[in-house]
C-alpha positions as YAML, in Angstrom:
chain: A
units: angstrom
residues:
- id: 1
  name: UNK
  ca: [-4.19, 27.64, -0.57]
- id: 2
  name: UNK
  ca: [-7.58, 29.22, -1.16]
- id: 3
  name: UNK
  ca: [-11.20, 28.21, -1.61]
- id: 4
  name: UNK
  ca: [-12.73, 29.17, -4.95]
- id: 5
  name: UNK
  ca: [-16.19, 29.89, -3.64]
- id: 6
  name: UNK
  ca: [-19.72, 30.70, -4.80]
- id: 7
  name: UNK
  ca: [-23.39, 30.42, -4.02]
- id: 8
  name: UNK
  ca: [-24.77, 26.89, -4.24]
- id: 9
  name: UNK
  ca: [-25.40, 23.77, -2.16]
- id: 10
  name: UNK
  ca: [-22.11, 22.13, -3.13]
- id: 11
  name: UNK
  ca: [-19.95, 25.12, -2.15]
- id: 12
  name: UNK
  ca: [-22.02, 25.37, 1.01]
- id: 13
  name: UNK
  ca: [-21.22, 21.76, 1.86]
- id: 14
  name: UNK
  ca: [-17.50, 22.49, 1.73]
- id: 15
  name: UNK
  ca: [-17.95, 25.64, 3.82]
- id: 16
  name: UNK
  ca: [-19.99, 23.65, 6.34]
- id: 17
  name: UNK
  ca: [-17.26, 21.03, 6.51]
- id: 18
  name: UNK
  ca: [-14.63, 23.71, 7.05]
- id: 19
  name: UNK
  ca: [-16.74, 25.24, 9.82]
- id: 20
  name: UNK
  ca: [-17.11, 21.86, 11.54]
- id: 21
  name: UNK
  ca: [-13.35, 21.32, 11.33]
- id: 22
  name: UNK
  ca: [-12.45, 24.92, 12.25]
- id: 23
  name: UNK
  ca: [-10.53, 25.41, 9.00]
- id: 24
  name: UNK
  ca: [-10.18, 28.93, 7.62]
- id: 25
  name: UNK
  ca: [-8.97, 29.68, 4.09]
- id: 26
  name: UNK
  ca: [-8.64, 32.68, 1.85]
- id: 27
  name: UNK
  ca: [-11.55, 32.76, -0.59]
- id: 28
  name: UNK
  ca: [-12.04, 33.86, -4.18]
- id: 29
  name: UNK
  ca: [-15.62, 34.46, -5.33]
- id: 30
  name: UNK
  ca: [-16.98, 33.21, -8.66]
- id: 31
  name: UNK
  ca: [-20.49, 34.23, -9.80]
- id: 32
  name: UNK
  ca: [-22.16, 30.87, -10.33]
- id: 33
  name: UNK
  ca: [-25.62, 32.29, -11.06]
- id: 34
  name: UNK
  ca: [-24.18, 34.45, -13.83]
- id: 35
  name: UNK
  ca: [-22.34, 31.46, -15.28]
- id: 36
  name: UNK
  ca: [-18.84, 32.75, -14.61]
- id: 37
  name: UNK
  ca: [-17.76, 29.18, -13.87]
- id: 38
  name: UNK
  ca: [-18.64, 28.25, -17.46]
- id: 39
  name: UNK
  ca: [-16.38, 30.89, -18.97]
- id: 40
  name: UNK
  ca: [-13.00, 30.08, -20.52]
- id: 41
  name: UNK
  ca: [-10.96, 31.79, -17.80]
- id: 42
  name: UNK
  ca: [-12.36, 29.58, -15.04]
- id: 43
  name: UNK
  ca: [-12.47, 26.41, -17.15]
- id: 44
  name: UNK
  ca: [-8.77, 26.81, -17.89]
- id: 45
  name: UNK
  ca: [-8.23, 26.32, -14.15]
- id: 46
  name: UNK
  ca: [-10.96, 23.73, -13.59]
- id: 47
  name: UNK
  ca: [-12.00, 21.94, -16.80]
- id: 48
  name: UNK
  ca: [-14.96, 20.38, -14.98]
- id: 49
  name: UNK
  ca: [-16.40, 23.91, -14.58]
- id: 50
  name: UNK
  ca: [-18.10, 23.00, -11.33]
- id: 51
  name: UNK
  ca: [-18.03, 24.89, -8.06]
- id: 52
  name: UNK
  ca: [-16.36, 25.00, -5.60]
- id: 53
  name: UNK
  ca: [-12.65, 24.24, -6.05]
- id: 54
  name: UNK
  ca: [-9.42, 24.48, -4.09]
- id: 55
  name: UNK
  ca: [-6.39, 26.28, -5.44]
- id: 56
  name: UNK
  ca: [-3.41, 24.57, -3.82]
- id: 57
  name: UNK
  ca: [-0.16, 26.21, -2.84]
- id: 58
  name: UNK
  ca: [1.52, 25.07, -6.06]
- id: 59
  name: UNK
  ca: [-1.19, 26.77, -8.15]
- id: 60
  name: UNK
  ca: [-2.94, 23.56, -9.20]
- id: 61
  name: UNK
  ca: [-6.69, 23.27, -8.69]
- id: 62
  name: UNK
  ca: [-8.50, 20.45, -6.92]
- id: 63
  name: UNK
  ca: [-12.22, 19.95, -7.56]
- id: 64
  name: UNK
  ca: [-15.02, 17.54, -6.54]
- id: 65
  name: UNK
  ca: [-16.53, 18.43, -3.18]
- id: 66
  name: UNK
  ca: [-15.97, 15.20, -1.27]
- id: 67
  name: UNK
  ca: [-12.40, 14.95, -2.57]
- id: 68
  name: UNK
  ca: [-11.77, 18.50, -1.36]
- id: 69
  name: UNK
  ca: [-13.16, 17.71, 2.09]
- id: 70
  name: UNK
  ca: [-11.09, 14.54, 2.38]
- id: 71
  name: UNK
  ca: [-7.97, 16.46, 1.37]
- id: 72
  name: UNK
  ca: [-8.62, 19.17, 3.97]
- id: 73
  name: UNK
  ca: [-9.49, 16.59, 6.62]
- id: 74
  name: UNK
  ca: [-6.16, 14.86, 6.13]
- id: 75
  name: UNK
  ca: [-4.15, 18.07, 5.82]
- id: 76
  name: UNK
  ca: [-5.38, 19.87, 8.94]
- id: 77
  name: UNK
  ca: [-5.03, 18.54, 12.48]
- id: 78
  name: UNK
  ca: [-8.08, 17.95, 14.62]
- id: 79
  name: UNK
  ca: [-10.95, 15.50, 14.97]
- id: 80
  name: UNK
  ca: [-11.27, 13.75, 11.61]
- id: 81
  name: UNK
  ca: [-14.68, 13.57, 9.97]
- id: 82
  name: UNK
  ca: [-13.52, 10.62, 7.89]
- id: 83
  name: UNK
  ca: [-12.87, 8.38, 10.87]
- id: 84
  name: UNK
  ca: [-9.80, 7.23, 12.74]
- id: 85
  name: UNK
  ca: [-9.54, 3.68, 11.40]
- id: 86
  name: UNK
  ca: [-9.40, 2.17, 7.92]
- id: 87
  name: UNK
  ca: [-12.83, 0.63, 8.48]
- id: 88
  name: UNK
  ca: [-14.38, 3.91, 9.68]
- id: 89
  name: UNK
  ca: [-13.02, 5.78, 6.66]
- id: 90
  name: UNK
  ca: [-14.29, 3.11, 4.27]
- id: 91
  name: UNK
  ca: [-17.79, 3.21, 5.79]
- id: 92
  name: UNK
  ca: [-17.81, 7.02, 5.66]
- id: 93
  name: UNK
  ca: [-16.93, 6.95, 1.95]
- id: 94
  name: UNK
  ca: [-19.51, 4.21, 1.32]
- id: 95
  name: UNK
  ca: [-22.35, 6.28, 2.78]
- id: 96
  name: UNK
  ca: [-21.21, 9.43, 1.03]
- id: 97
  name: UNK
  ca: [-21.19, 7.56, -2.27]
- id: 98
  name: UNK
  ca: [-24.67, 6.15, -1.64]
- id: 99
  name: UNK
  ca: [-26.10, 9.55, -0.79]
- id: 100
  name: UNK
  ca: [-24.56, 11.23, -3.82]
- id: 101
  name: UNK
  ca: [-25.41, 8.59, -6.42]
- id: 102
  name: UNK
  ca: [-28.87, 7.66, -5.15]
- id: 103
  name: UNK
  ca: [-30.25, 10.93, -3.81]
- id: 104
  name: UNK
  ca: [-28.47, 14.22, -4.30]
- id: 105
  name: UNK
  ca: [-27.53, 13.88, -7.97]
- id: 106
  name: UNK
  ca: [-31.12, 12.94, -8.78]
- id: 107
  name: UNK
  ca: [-32.43, 16.00, -6.90]
- id: 108
  name: UNK
  ca: [-29.93, 18.35, -8.53]
- id: 109
  name: UNK
  ca: [-30.50, 17.03, -12.05]
- id: 110
  name: UNK
  ca: [-34.27, 17.15, -11.61]
- id: 111
  name: UNK
  ca: [-33.90, 20.83, -10.70]
- id: 112
  name: UNK
  ca: [-31.64, 21.52, -13.68]
- id: 113
  name: UNK
  ca: [-34.12, 19.86, -16.04]
- id: 114
  name: UNK
  ca: [-37.28, 21.45, -14.59]
- id: 115
  name: UNK
  ca: [-37.42, 24.48, -12.26]
- id: 116
  name: UNK
  ca: [-33.87, 25.50, -13.16]
- id: 117
  name: UNK
  ca: [-34.13, 24.80, -16.88]
- id: 118
  name: UNK
  ca: [-33.95, 28.45, -17.94]
- id: 119
  name: UNK
  ca: [-30.75, 28.84, -15.96]
- id: 120
  name: UNK
  ca: [-29.09, 25.67, -17.22]
- id: 121
  name: UNK
  ca: [-30.41, 25.03, -20.74]
- id: 122
  name: UNK
  ca: [-27.50, 26.85, -22.37]
- id: 123
  name: UNK
  ca: [-24.89, 25.54, -19.93]
- id: 124
  name: UNK
  ca: [-25.58, 21.79, -19.83]
- id: 125
  name: UNK
  ca: [-27.20, 19.04, -21.87]
- id: 126
  name: UNK
  ca: [-30.61, 19.05, -20.20]
- id: 127
  name: UNK
  ca: [-33.28, 16.35, -20.34]
- id: 128
  name: UNK
  ca: [-36.61, 17.94, -19.29]
- id: 129
  name: UNK
  ca: [-38.43, 14.68, -19.95]
- id: 130
  name: UNK
  ca: [-36.37, 13.00, -17.20]
- id: 131
  name: UNK
  ca: [-37.17, 15.45, -14.40]
- id: 132
  name: UNK
  ca: [-40.26, 13.77, -12.95]
- id: 133
  name: UNK
  ca: [-38.60, 10.36, -12.95]
- id: 134
  name: UNK
  ca: [-35.52, 11.72, -11.20]
- id: 135
  name: UNK
  ca: [-37.66, 13.35, -8.53]
- id: 136
  name: UNK
  ca: [-39.51, 10.08, -7.96]
- id: 137
  name: UNK
  ca: [-36.26, 8.13, -7.78]
- id: 138
  name: UNK
  ca: [-34.84, 10.55, -5.21]
- id: 139
  name: UNK
  ca: [-37.97, 10.22, -3.08]
- id: 140
  name: UNK
  ca: [-37.79, 6.45, -3.24]
- id: 141
  name: UNK
  ca: [-34.18, 6.49, -2.09]
- id: 142
  name: UNK
  ca: [-35.00, 8.92, 0.71]
- id: 143
  name: UNK
  ca: [-37.70, 6.51, 1.88]
- id: 144
  name: UNK
  ca: [-35.10, 3.71, 1.83]
- id: 145
  name: UNK
  ca: [-32.66, 5.78, 3.89]
- id: 146
  name: UNK
  ca: [-35.39, 6.84, 6.32]
- id: 147
  name: UNK
  ca: [-36.11, 3.19, 7.02]
- id: 148
  name: UNK
  ca: [-32.47, 2.56, 7.93]
- id: 149
  name: UNK
  ca: [-32.17, 5.38, 10.47]
- id: 150
  name: UNK
  ca: [-34.37, 4.14, 13.32]
- id: 151
  name: UNK
  ca: [-31.45, 3.83, 15.72]
- id: 152
  name: UNK
  ca: [-28.92, 6.18, 14.12]
- id: 153
  name: UNK
  ca: [-28.31, 9.81, 14.99]
- id: 154
  name: UNK
  ca: [-26.43, 10.39, 11.75]
- id: 155
  name: UNK
  ca: [-26.23, 8.70, 8.37]
- id: 156
  name: UNK
  ca: [-24.50, 5.38, 8.75]
- id: 157
  name: UNK
  ca: [-24.00, 5.60, 12.51]
- id: 158
  name: UNK
  ca: [-23.64, 7.83, 15.55]
- id: 159
  name: UNK
  ca: [-20.91, 10.19, 14.32]
- id: 160
  name: UNK
  ca: [-21.29, 13.19, 12.02]
- id: 161
  name: UNK
  ca: [-19.76, 12.43, 8.64]
- id: 162
  name: UNK
  ca: [-19.38, 13.96, 5.21]
- id: 163
  name: UNK
  ca: [-22.50, 12.11, 4.02]
- id: 164
  name: UNK
  ca: [-24.55, 14.12, 6.53]
- id: 165
  name: UNK
  ca: [-23.24, 17.41, 5.16]
- id: 166
  name: UNK
  ca: [-23.81, 16.34, 1.54]
- id: 167
  name: UNK
  ca: [-27.42, 15.37, 2.19]
- id: 168
  name: UNK
  ca: [-28.28, 18.25, 4.51]
- id: 169
  name: UNK
  ca: [-27.07, 20.95, 2.12]
- id: 170
  name: UNK
  ca: [-28.94, 19.29, -0.73]
- id: 171
  name: UNK
  ca: [-32.23, 18.90, 1.16]
- id: 172
  name: UNK
  ca: [-32.07, 22.44, 2.52]
- id: 173
  name: UNK
  ca: [-31.58, 23.71, -1.04]
- id: 174
  name: UNK
  ca: [-34.34, 21.40, -2.32]
- id: 175
  name: UNK
  ca: [-36.92, 23.05, -0.08]
- id: 176
  name: UNK
  ca: [-36.73, 26.18, -2.25]
- id: 177
  name: UNK
  ca: [-36.92, 24.38, -5.61]
- id: 178
  name: UNK
  ca: [-40.10, 22.35, -5.26]
- id: 179
  name: UNK
  ca: [-38.60, 19.21, -3.70]
- id: 180
  name: UNK
  ca: [-39.23, 19.53, 0.05]
- id: 181
  name: UNK
  ca: [-38.48, 16.73, 2.48]
- id: 182
  name: UNK
  ca: [-41.53, 14.53, 2.90]
- id: 183
  name: UNK
  ca: [-42.75, 14.92, 6.53]
- id: 184
  name: UNK
  ca: [-43.70, 11.23, 6.49]
- id: 185
  name: UNK
  ca: [-39.99, 10.46, 6.64]
- id: 186
  name: UNK
  ca: [-39.91, 10.77, 10.43]
- id: 187
  name: UNK
  ca: [-36.32, 9.64, 10.97]
- id: 188
  name: UNK
  ca: [-34.92, 11.91, 8.28]
- id: 189
  name: UNK
  ca: [-37.03, 14.82, 9.50]
- id: 190
  name: UNK
  ca: [-35.63, 14.43, 13.02]
- id: 191
  name: UNK
  ca: [-32.12, 14.15, 11.57]
- id: 192
  name: UNK
  ca: [-32.68, 17.27, 9.46]
- id: 193
  name: UNK
  ca: [-33.76, 19.24, 12.54]
- id: 194
  name: UNK
  ca: [-30.61, 18.14, 14.39]
- id: 195
  name: UNK
  ca: [-28.46, 19.21, 11.45]
- id: 196
  name: UNK
  ca: [-30.26, 22.55, 11.19]
- id: 197
  name: UNK
  ca: [-29.35, 23.34, 14.81]
- id: 198
  name: UNK
  ca: [-25.62, 23.00, 14.20]
- id: 199
  name: UNK
  ca: [-23.84, 26.39, 14.12]
- id: 200
  name: UNK
  ca: [-22.20, 25.38, 10.84]
- id: 201
  name: UNK
  ca: [-25.62, 25.19, 9.15]
- id: 202
  name: UNK
  ca: [-26.12, 28.92, 9.59]
- id: 203
  name: UNK
  ca: [-22.53, 30.06, 9.15]
- id: 204
  name: UNK
  ca: [-22.17, 28.17, 5.85]
- id: 205
  name: UNK
  ca: [-25.02, 29.98, 4.07]
- id: 206
  name: UNK
  ca: [-23.80, 32.23, 1.27]
- id: 207
  name: UNK
  ca: [-24.69, 35.94, 1.61]
- id: 208
  name: UNK
  ca: [-26.59, 35.82, -1.70]
- id: 209
  name: UNK
  ca: [-28.94, 33.03, -0.56]
- id: 210
  name: UNK
  ca: [-31.74, 35.38, 0.50]
- id: 211
  name: UNK
  ca: [-31.67, 37.26, -2.80]
- id: 212
  name: UNK
  ca: [-31.57, 34.01, -4.78]
- id: 213
  name: UNK
  ca: [-34.52, 32.60, -2.85]
- id: 214
  name: UNK
  ca: [-32.60, 29.34, -2.41]
- id: 215
  name: UNK
  ca: [-30.33, 28.10, 0.35]
- id: 216
  name: UNK
  ca: [-26.83, 27.62, -0.92]
...
């Protein structure tokens, strides 16, 4: 099995998960910034064209970041980040879904339609007129989440979960694309600082992040 890897906040999230779980895999690099993932050779392996992906031992390819992390979490022994009980796993997936649908996808699409438009206009169907609304929606959802975290060290509770990695990698990336975390969100700001101190936050950064001027 190997990780099909690249620059970007989503690949970084999987690398951060692997670091937290002490999982090491062979890697194959794809140039995301140059659009290599949108070329026929890669899309024949992963029709979704997104990064990252896992090539399994049978040669098939598994995509979607949270699916990849859940697969690795179940495959490798150690302290699960999904939870030990059915209820813990369900709550972990619930919070991951909320973060992705309400916050991170809005931030990413706002970037694709505004600051990143030149990069994405020939790769995706872009809606520049939607960018400001998506940014506002993401901020509103961040305010909602901030209000829920008065007594929680991590999203949804006191244990690090996949939702924390999804949001951290997105917000760290967002700082370099004109969508910084609002300092008025005191609970999220404290959470972000805790996440930033984890060794996996540094080790998961792609070598090309400095040159790209974005953390991914």
